[in-house]
C-alpha positions, 0 to 999 in steps of 0.5 A: 500500500505504501509503495503505491503512494510512493509511486504516485508521489514520484510520478507527480513530482516528475510531472511537476518538474517537467511542467515547470521546465516546459513553462520556462522553456516556452518563455525562452522560445517566445522571447526569440532566444531559441533557434528555429528548425532549419534542416531536415536531418535524419538517420540511416537506420530506424534503430539509429533514429530511435537511439538518438531520440531517446538520448536527446529526450534524456538530455532534455530531462537532465537539462530541465532538472538542472534548470538549464533553460538554454540547453533544454531549448537546444535539445528540444530544437534538435529533436524537432529539427533532426529527428521528427517526421514533422510533416507526418506528425502534423498531418496526423494532428490535423486529422484528430477530431476534437483536438485541442486547437494549437498552431503548428508552431506549438504542436511539435514542441508540445509533442517533444515535451510530452514524450520527455514526460512519458520516458521520465521515469525510465530515462536513466534506465534506458538500455539504448545498446539493446534497442532492436528493430521489432518490425520493419516494412520495406514497402511502406517505409515504416519500422518499430524499434523496441528499447528496454528500460527499467522503471518504478513499475518494473521492466518496460519497453519504450516503443519508437515508430519510425518512417523512412522519408523520400530522402531514405533517412529515418525519422521518428513518428510515434513514441509509446510505452509497452509492457516488457514482452508485449507483441509488436504492433504493425509498422506505422504507415504515412499520414502524408505522401512525404514525411522527409521533414 
């Protein structure tokens, strides 16, 4: 019984810290000190893209915990600029019925902050070297990468869905948690005809 309360307290504390960092970073972005995405990088394999995303999210959480706003903004911008299948994510967001109205400029930073909050309890226990491609569909250009992690509730998988763009580089479209040993879902399909940026 005490463990449940401790877990809830820890989760609430982590979420509060993430929210405080988000508010502080958004103020810095609004003041114009953050750089805007200028390129559409990507990675040669979905595993590389997933590992880079999780390492960058972990760095974002550490910077936020230190109160380093500039580093937090830099890590968030790196994820947006280099790791996300931006066009696909924005198309999926626009297709959600009853979605909270946000401008496109708000969607991607909010998504990155959400993903950081999702992995927060597992960030320091991610086993990036054991990341493996669990599903790959050459025809659709989608892949799912599972990364094992340990957390307050035991072992889990951080599941990262990637898409290959027209430039043959892999970028991230979805991040979610799954129980350890959960079956791999189908590979992601594009929401748009072009997901290179």
